[in-house]
C-alpha positions as a Markdown table, in Angstrom:
| # | Residue | x | y | z |
|---|---|---|---|---|
| 1 | Unk | -58.8 | -113.8 | -27.3 |
| 2 | Unk | -60.7 | -113.4 | -24.0 |
| 3 | Unk | -59.7 | -109.7 | -23.7 |
| 4 | Unk | -62.1 | -108.9 | -26.5 |
| 5 | Unk | -65.1 | -109.5 | -24.3 |
| 6 | Unk | -65.2 | -105.9 | -23.5 |
| 7 | Unk | -68.7 | -104.7 | -24.4 |
| 8 | Unk | -70.3 | -105.6 | -21.1 |
| 9 | Unk | -70.4 | -102.7 | -18.7 |
| 10 | Unk | -72.1 | -102.4 | -15.3 |
| 11 | Unk | -74.4 | -105.3 | -16.0 |
| 12 | Unk | -75.4 | -104.1 | -19.4 |
| 13 | Unk | -74.0 | -104.4 | -22.9 |
| 14 | Unk | -72.9 | -101.7 | -25.3 |
| 15 | Unk | -74.8 | -102.3 | -28.6 |
| 16 | Unk | -73.8 | -102.3 | -32.2 |
| 17 | Unk | -75.9 | -99.4 | -33.8 |
| 18 | Unk | -76.3 | -101.6 | -37.0 |
| 19 | Unk | -77.9 | -104.4 | -35.0 |
| 20 | Unk | -79.2 | -103.6 | -31.5 |
| 21 | Unk | -79.3 | -107.4 | -30.7 |
| 22 | Unk | -75.5 | -107.5 | -31.1 |
| 23 | Unk | -72.8 | -106.2 | -28.8 |
| 24 | Unk | -70.3 | -103.5 | -30.1 |
| 25 | Unk | -67.2 | -105.7 | -29.4 |
| 26 | Unk | -64.6 | -104.1 | -27.2 |
| 27 | Unk | -63.0 | -102.9 | -25.3 |
| 28 | Unk | -63.5 | -99.4 | -26.8 |
| 29 | Unk | -67.2 | -100.4 | -27.3 |
| 30 | Unk | -68.7 | -97.2 | -26.2 |
| 31 | Unk | -66.4 | -95.1 | -28.3 |
| 32 | Unk | -67.1 | -96.9 | -31.5 |
| 33 | Unk | -70.8 | -97.3 | -30.9 |
| 34 | Unk | -71.3 | -93.7 | -30.0 |
| 35 | Unk | -69.4 | -92.6 | -33.1 |
| 36 | Unk | -71.3 | -94.9 | -35.4 |
| 37 | Unk | -74.6 | -93.8 | -34.0 |
| 38 | Unk | -73.7 | -90.1 | -34.5 |
| 39 | Unk | -73.9 | -89.3 | -30.8 |
| 40 | Unk | -70.4 | -87.7 | -31.0 |
| 41 | Unk | -68.3 | -86.3 | -33.8 |
| 42 | Unk | -65.4 | -88.6 | -32.9 |
| 43 | Unk | -64.1 | -90.5 | -29.9 |
| 44 | Unk | -61.0 | -91.8 | -28.2 |
| 45 | Unk | -60.2 | -95.5 | -28.0 |
| 46 | Unk | -57.6 | -97.6 | -26.3 |
| 47 | Unk | -56.1 | -100.8 | -27.6 |
| 48 | Unk | -54.0 | -103.6 | -26.2 |
| 49 | Unk | -55.1 | -106.5 | -28.4 |
| 50 | Unk | -57.7 | -105.3 | -30.9 |
| 51 | Unk | -59.8 | -102.9 | -28.8 |
| 52 | Unk | -59.8 | -100.0 | -31.3 |
| 53 | Unk | -59.8 | -102.1 | -34.5 |
| 54 | Unk | -62.4 | -104.7 | -33.4 |
| 55 | Unk | -65.2 | -102.3 | -32.2 |
| 56 | Unk | -64.5 | -100.0 | -35.1 |
| 57 | Unk | -65.0 | -102.9 | -37.5 |
| 58 | Unk | -68.1 | -104.1 | -35.7 |
| 59 | Unk | -69.7 | -100.6 | -35.7 |
| 60 | Unk | -68.7 | -99.7 | -39.2 |
| 61 | Unk | -66.4 | -96.7 | -38.4 |
| 62 | Unk | -62.8 | -95.9 | -39.0 |
| 63 | Unk | -60.3 | -96.7 | -36.2 |
| 64 | Unk | -56.7 | -95.7 | -36.0 |
| 65 | Unk | -54.3 | -97.6 | -33.7 |
| 66 | Unk | -51.2 | -95.4 | -33.6 |
| 67 | Unk | -47.6 | -96.6 | -33.1 |
| 68 | Unk | -46.9 | -97.7 | -29.5 |
| 69 | Unk | -45.9 | -94.5 | -27.8 |
| 70 | Unk | -47.4 | -92.2 | -30.4 |
| 71 | Unk | -50.1 | -90.9 | -28.0 |
| 72 | Unk | -49.7 | -90.3 | -24.3 |
| 73 | Unk | -51.6 | -92.7 | -22.0 |
| 74 | Unk | -51.3 | -90.4 | -19.1 |
| 75 | Unk | -54.5 | -90.4 | -17.1 |
| 76 | Unk | -55.8 | -93.6 | -18.6 |
| 77 | Unk | -56.3 | -97.0 | -16.9 |
| 78 | Unk | -53.6 | -99.4 | -17.8 |
| 79 | Unk | -54.0 | -103.0 | -18.8 |
| 80 | Unk | -50.6 | -103.9 | -20.2 |
| 81 | Unk | -47.8 | -101.3 | -19.9 |
| 82 | Unk | -45.9 | -102.6 | -22.9 |
| 83 | Unk | -48.9 | -103.0 | -25.2 |
| 84 | Unk | -51.4 | -100.3 | -24.4 |
| 85 | Unk | -52.1 | -97.6 | -27.1 |
| 86 | Unk | -54.5 | -94.7 | -27.5 |
| 87 | Unk | -56.0 | -93.6 | -30.8 |
| 88 | Unk | -59.0 | -91.9 | -32.5 |
| 89 | Unk | -62.2 | -93.6 | -33.7 |
| 90 | Unk | -63.9 | -91.5 | -36.3 |
| 91 | Unk | -66.3 | -91.6 | -39.3 |
| 92 | Unk | -63.4 | -91.3 | -41.8 |
| 93 | Unk | -59.6 | -91.5 | -42.2 |
| 94 | Unk | -59.5 | -87.7 | -42.7 |
| 95 | Unk | -61.2 | -87.2 | -39.4 |
| 96 | Unk | -58.7 | -89.6 | -37.8 |
| 97 | Unk | -55.8 | -87.6 | -39.3 |
| 98 | Unk | -57.2 | -84.4 | -37.8 |
| 99 | Unk | -57.8 | -85.8 | -34.4 |
| 100 | Unk | -54.4 | -87.6 | -34.3 |
| 101 | Unk | -52.7 | -84.4 | -35.1 |
| 102 | Unk | -54.0 | -83.0 | -31.8 |
| 103 | Unk | -53.5 | -86.2 | -29.8 |
| 104 | Unk | -50.0 | -87.2 | -30.8 |
| 105 | Unk | -46.9 | -86.6 | -28.6 |
| 106 | Unk | -46.5 | -85.7 | -25.0 |
| 107 | Unk | -49.1 | -84.2 | -22.7 |
| 108 | Unk | -48.6 | -81.0 | -20.7 |
| 109 | Unk | -47.8 | -82.9 | -17.5 |
| 110 | Unk | -46.2 | -86.0 | -19.0 |
| 111 | Unk | -46.1 | -89.1 | -16.9 |
| 112 | Unk | -45.9 | -91.6 | -19.8 |
| 113 | Unk | -42.2 | -92.4 | -20.4 |
| 114 | Unk | -43.0 | -94.4 | -23.5 |
| 115 | Unk | -44.2 | -91.3 | -25.5 |
| 116 | Unk | -42.1 | -90.4 | -28.5 |
| 117 | Unk | -42.5 | -87.1 | -30.4 |
| 118 | Unk | -42.0 | -87.6 | -34.1 |
| 119 | Unk | -43.1 | -85.7 | -37.3 |
| 120 | Unk | -46.5 | -86.4 | -38.9 |
| 121 | Unk | -47.8 | -85.2 | -42.2 |
| 122 | Unk | -51.1 | -85.9 | -44.0 |
| 123 | Unk | -50.9 | -85.0 | -47.7 |
| 124 | Unk | -52.8 | -87.5 | -49.7 |
| 125 | Unk | -52.2 | -87.6 | -53.5 |
| 126 | Unk | -54.8 | -88.4 | -56.1 |
| 127 | Unk | -53.9 | -92.1 | -56.5 |
| 128 | Unk | -52.1 | -95.0 | -54.8 |
| 129 | Unk | -49.6 | -95.4 | -57.6 |
| 130 | Unk | -46.7 | -93.7 | -55.7 |
| 131 | Unk | -46.9 | -96.1 | -52.7 |
| 132 | Unk | -45.0 | -99.3 | -52.2 |
| 133 | Unk | -47.7 | -101.7 | -51.0 |
| 134 | Unk | -47.5 | -105.2 | -49.6 |
| 135 | Unk | -50.4 | -107.5 | -48.9 |
| 136 | Unk | -50.9 | -110.7 | -47.0 |
| 137 | Unk | -52.2 | -112.8 | -49.8 |
| 138 | Unk | -52.0 | -116.0 | -47.8 |
| 139 | Unk | -54.3 | -114.4 | -45.2 |
| 140 | Unk | -56.8 | -113.2 | -47.8 |
| 141 | Unk | -56.8 | -116.7 | -49.3 |
| 142 | Unk | -57.5 | -118.3 | -46.0 |
| 143 | Unk | -59.9 | -115.7 | -44.5 |
| 144 | Unk | -62.8 | -117.6 | -42.9 |
| 145 | Unk | -64.8 | -114.6 | -41.6 |
| 146 | Unk | -67.3 | -114.7 | -44.4 |
| 147 | Unk | -66.0 | -111.3 | -45.7 |
| 148 | Unk | -64.0 | -112.7 | -48.6 |
| 149 | Unk | -66.1 | -111.0 | -51.3 |
| 150 | Unk | -65.7 | -107.7 | -49.6 |
| 151 | Unk | -62.0 | -108.1 | -49.2 |
| 152 | Unk | -61.7 | -109.1 | -52.9 |
| 153 | Unk | -63.6 | -106.0 | -53.8 |
| 154 | Unk | -61.3 | -103.9 | -51.6 |
| 155 | Unk | -58.2 | -105.3 | -53.3 |
| 156 | Unk | -59.7 | -104.6 | -56.7 |
| 157 | Unk | -60.4 | -101.0 | -55.6 |
| 158 | Unk | -56.8 | -100.6 | -54.5 |
| 159 | Unk | -55.6 | -101.8 | -58.0 |
| 160 | Unk | -58.1 | -99.5 | -59.7 |
| 161 | Unk | -56.6 | -96.6 | -57.7 |
| 162 | Unk | -53.1 | -97.4 | -59.1 |
| 163 | Unk | -51.8 | -99.7 | -56.4 |
| 164 | Unk | -49.3 | -102.5 | -57.3 |
| 165 | Unk | -49.8 | -105.1 | -54.6 |
| 166 | Unk | -46.7 | -107.2 | -53.7 |
| 167 | Unk | -47.3 | -110.5 | -51.9 |
| 168 | Unk | -45.6 | -110.7 | -48.5 |
| 169 | Unk | -46.1 | -113.2 | -45.7 |
| 170 | Unk | -46.5 | -113.0 | -41.9 |
| 171 | Unk | -43.6 | -114.2 | -39.7 |
| 172 | Unk | -44.1 | -117.9 | -38.9 |
| 173 | Unk | -42.4 | -120.4 | -36.6 |
| 174 | Unk | -43.2 | -118.2 | -33.6 |
| 175 | Unk | -44.8 | -119.4 | -30.3 |
| 176 | Unk | -48.0 | -117.3 | -30.8 |
| 177 | Unk | -49.9 | -119.2 | -28.1 |
| 178 | Unk | -47.3 | -118.2 | -25.6 |
| 179 | Unk | -47.5 | -114.4 | -26.2 |
| 180 | Unk | -50.7 | -114.1 | -24.2 |
| 181 | Unk | -48.5 | -114.5 | -21.1 |
| 182 | Unk | -47.2 | -110.9 | -21.6 |
| 183 | Unk | -50.6 | -109.3 | -21.5 |
| 184 | Unk | -51.9 | -111.5 | -18.7 |
| 185 | Unk | -48.8 | -111.0 | -16.5 |
| 186 | Unk | -48.8 | -107.2 | -16.9 |
| 187 | Unk | -52.5 | -106.9 | -16.3 |
| 188 | Unk | -52.2 | -109.1 | -13.2 |
| 189 | Unk | -49.5 | -106.8 | -11.9 |
| 190 | Unk | -51.6 | -103.6 | -12.4 |
| 191 | Unk | -54.7 | -105.1 | -10.9 |
| 192 | Unk | -52.8 | -107.0 | -8.1 |
| 193 | Unk | -54.6 | -105.2 | -5.3 |
| 194 | Unk | -58.0 | -105.8 | -6.9 |
| 195 | Unk | -57.3 | -109.6 | -6.8 |
| 196 | Unk | -55.6 | -109.7 | -3.4 |
| 197 | Unk | -58.6 | -107.9 | -1.8 |
| 198 | Unk | -61.0 | -110.2 | -3.6 |
| 199 | Unk | -62.7 | -107.2 | -5.3 |
| 200 | Unk | -62.4 | -109.2 | -8.5 |
| 201 | Unk | -65.4 | -111.2 | -7.2 |
| 202 | Unk | -67.6 | -108.2 | -7.8 |
| 203 | Unk | -66.9 | -108.0 | -11.5 |
| 204 | Unk | -69.9 | -108.8 | -13.7 |
| 205 | Unk | -68.5 | -111.6 | -15.7 |
| 206 | Unk | -67.0 | -114.6 | -13.9 |
| 207 | Unk | -67.0 | -117.4 | -16.5 |
| 208 | Unk | -63.9 | -119.3 | -17.7 |
| 209 | Unk | -62.7 | -116.7 | -20.2 |
| 210 | Unk | -63.7 | -113.6 | -18.2 |
| 211 | Unk | -61.3 | -110.9 | -17.4 |
| 212 | Unk | -61.8 | -111.6 | -13.7 |
| 213 | Unk | -60.6 | -115.1 | -14.1 |
| 214 | Unk | -57.7 | -114.0 | -16.3 |
| 215 | Unk | -56.5 | -111.7 | -13.5 |
| 216 | Unk | -56.6 | -114.6 | -11.0 |
| 217 | Unk | -54.7 | -116.8 | -13.4 |
| 218 | Unk | -52.0 | -114.3 | -13.8 |
| 219 | Unk | -50.6 | -115.1 | -10.4 |
| 220 | Unk | -49.6 | -118.5 | -11.7 |
| 221 | Unk | -47.4 | -117.1 | -14.4 |
| 222 | Unk | -43.7 | -117.4 | -13.5 |
| 223 | Unk | -41.1 | -114.8 | -14.1 |
| 224 | Unk | -39.2 | -117.2 | -16.3 |
| 225 | Unk | -42.3 | -117.6 | -18.6 |
| 226 | Unk | -42.8 | -113.9 | -18.8 |
| 227 | Unk | -39.2 | -113.2 | -19.7 |
| 228 | Unk | -39.0 | -116.0 | -22.2 |
| 229 | Unk | -42.2 | -114.7 | -23.9 |
| 230 | Unk | -40.6 | -111.3 | -24.2 |
| 231 | Unk | -37.4 | -112.8 | -25.6 |
| 232 | Unk | -39.5 | -114.3 | -28.4 |
| 233 | Unk | -41.3 | -111.0 | -28.7 |
| 234 | Unk | -38.0 | -109.3 | -29.6 |
| 235 | Unk | -37.5 | -111.9 | -32.4 |
| 236 | Unk | -41.0 | -111.3 | -33.6 |
| 237 | Unk | -40.4 | -107.5 | -33.8 |
| 238 | Unk | -37.3 | -108.0 | -35.8 |
| 239 | Unk | -39.0 | -110.5 | -38.2 |
| 240 | Unk | -42.0 | -108.2 | -38.7 |
| 241 | Unk | -39.7 | -105.2 | -39.4 |
| 242 | Unk | -38.0 | -107.3 | -42.1 |
| 243 | Unk | -41.5 | -108.0 | -43.6 |
| 244 | Unk | -42.6 | -104.4 | -43.8 |
| 245 | Unk | -39.2 | -102.9 | -44.6 |
| 246 | Unk | -39.4 | -101.2 | -48.0 |
| 247 | Unk | -43.1 | -100.9 | -48.0 |
| 248 | Unk | -45.2 | -97.8 | -47.1 |
| 249 | Unk | -47.9 | -100.1 | -45.7 |
| 250 | Unk | -49.3 | -103.6 | -45.8 |
| 251 | Unk | -52.9 | -104.6 | -46.6 |
| 252 | Unk | -54.4 | -107.3 | -44.4 |
| 253 | Unk | -57.7 | -108.9 | -43.6 |
| 254 | Unk | -58.7 | -107.3 | -40.3 |
| 255 | Unk | -59.0 | -110.6 | -38.6 |
| 256 | Unk | -56.2 | -112.4 | -40.5 |
| 257 | Unk | -54.6 | -115.1 | -38.4 |
| 258 | Unk | -52.2 | -113.7 | -35.8 |
| 259 | Unk | -52.1 | -110.3 | -37.6 |
| 260 | Unk | -53.6 | -108.3 | -34.7 |
| 261 | Unk | -51.6 | -110.2 | -32.1 |
| 262 | Unk | -48.4 | -109.7 | -34.0 |
| 263 | Unk | -48.8 | -106.0 | -34.7 |
| 264 | Unk | -50.0 | -105.2 | -31.2 |
| 265 | Unk | -46.9 | -106.9 | -29.8 |
| 266 | Unk | -44.5 | -105.2 | -32.3 |
| 267 | Unk | -46.2 | -101.8 | -31.8 |
| 268 | Unk | -46.9 | -101.0 | -35.5 |
| 269 | Unk | -49.7 | -98.7 | -36.4 |
| 270 | Unk | -52.9 | -99.8 | -38.2 |
| 271 | Unk | -56.1 | -98.4 | -39.4 |
| 272 | Unk | -59.3 | -100.3 | -40.1 |
| 273 | Unk | -61.7 | -98.9 | -42.7 |
| 274 | Unk | -65.2 | -100.1 | -43.5 |
| 275 | Unk | -65.4 | -102.2 | -46.7 |
| 276 | Unk | -69.0 | -103.5 | -46.8 |
| 277 | Unk | -71.4 | -105.8 | -45.0 |
| 278 | Unk | -71.7 | -109.5 | -44.4 |
| 279 | Unk | -74.8 | -111.6 | -45.0 |
| 280 | Unk | -76.4 | -110.4 | -41.8 |
| 281 | Unk | -75.9 | -106.8 | -42.8 |
| 282 | Unk | -73.1 | -106.3 | -40.2 |
| 283 | Unk | -70.2 | -104.0 | -41.2 |
| 284 | Unk | -66.9 | -105.5 | -42.2 |
| 285 | Unk | -63.5 | -103.9 | -42.7 |
| 286 | Unk | -60.0 | -104.1 | -44.1 |
| 287 | Unk | -56.8 | -103.1 | -42.3 |
| 288 | Unk | -53.8 | -101.2 | -43.4 |
| 289 | Unk | -50.6 | -101.7 | -41.3 |
| 290 | Unk | -47.9 | -99.0 | -41.3 |
| 291 | Unk | -44.2 | -98.6 | -40.3 |
| 292 | Unk | -43.3 | -97.6 | -36.8 |
| 293 | Unk | -43.6 | -93.8 | -36.2 |
| 294 | Unk | -45.1 | -93.3 | -39.7 |
| 295 | Unk | -49.0 | -93.0 | -39.6 |
| 296 | Unk | -49.0 | -90.7 | -42.6 |
| 297 | Unk | -49.1 | -93.4 | -45.4 |
| 298 | Unk | -51.9 | -95.5 | -43.9 |
| 299 | Unk | -54.1 | -92.5 | -43.2 |
| 300 | Unk | -53.4 | -91.1 | -46.7 |
| 301 | Unk | -54.2 | -94.4 | -48.4 |
| 302 | Unk | -57.3 | -94.9 | -46.3 |
| 303 | Unk | -58.5 | -91.4 | -47.3 |
| 304 | Unk | -57.9 | -92.2 | -51.0 |
| 305 | Unk | -59.8 | -95.4 | -50.7 |
| 306 | Unk | -62.7 | -93.7 | -48.9 |
| 307 | Unk | -62.8 | -91.0 | -51.6 |
| 308 | Unk | -63.5 | -93.8 | -54.1 |
| 309 | Unk | -66.0 | -95.7 | -52.0 |
| 310 | Unk | -68.9 | -94.7 | -49.8 |
| 311 | Unk | -68.9 | -97.1 | -46.9 |
| 312 | Unk | -67.6 | -94.4 | -44.5 |
| 313 | Unk | -70.7 | -92.3 | -45.4 |
| 314 | Unk | -73.2 | -95.0 | -44.6 |
| 315 | Unk | -75.1 | -94.7 | -41.3 |
| 316 | Unk | -77.2 | -97.2 | -39.2 |
| 317 | Unk | -80.8 | -97.0 | -40.3 |
| 318 | Unk | -82.1 | -96.5 | -36.7 |
| 319 | Unk | -79.8 | -93.5 | -36.1 |
| 320 | Unk | -80.3 | -91.5 | -39.4 |
| 321 | Unk | -81.8 | -88.1 | -38.6 |
| 322 | Unk | -85.1 | -87.4 | -40.3 |
| 323 | Unk | -86.6 | -84.0 | -40.7 |
């Protein structure tokens, strides 16, 4: 997914506070990195195809990607009108709930027609026993990101907290490779003047999978292809709603195959929470996916999990304050 190459800014690279030789991922690289390093109490991120979840995972913080239309994008730079979302990146799920309470809904001078005002409550119980919880067992079984033991431990934590996990599966038989057309076409439309005036040539990265090259390629996407991709997207939305229907949330490996692409296209909310470290001592995470317009259960469940673990309280060694 070339749009994840978002930690390069103005010729430099935003670093992961846990490993200053590694980039912070993107595109909300600065938001996640600054929060992880303790430079800010919380930050705001934007996501189109993983740009809150991915840097939050990389930097070991908690990232909430709300329902599409849950937070106004007024004043922000667009990438894909039908996929862009805004959400908080914080130390913990409780912090995300507090910040989201302030962010959600329409702004004072609203120019974002996609915003929907809907109720939100955050009242976490003591255990997970009262939630109907699905999990993508097939994605956990085939996870190849070297975080399997951390994911297994997270699932065990969920069960110890009273969760009954019901196996569910991702929608299949979909043209997942074709969905990138939607993001590329909409980004090309927004940055059309940039490309036509050749200002794209001044962008730092110019390699095959760079954003500059993607913007140029967008002019070769036909209207037929864009419309056909959106027709398939409608089917995907209906199929995913069938999967999550009846569950308060679904547990997934953060980088489970097509999970991020699917839920960003369908607009469902998700939260990534730190769940350990890999062999290189880089943070890892697990993701909870919620129903449309219902962030409460995933924030409550994430809070309960974080009360039983301490990963959200760990800080990068180089950025720990010493008296």
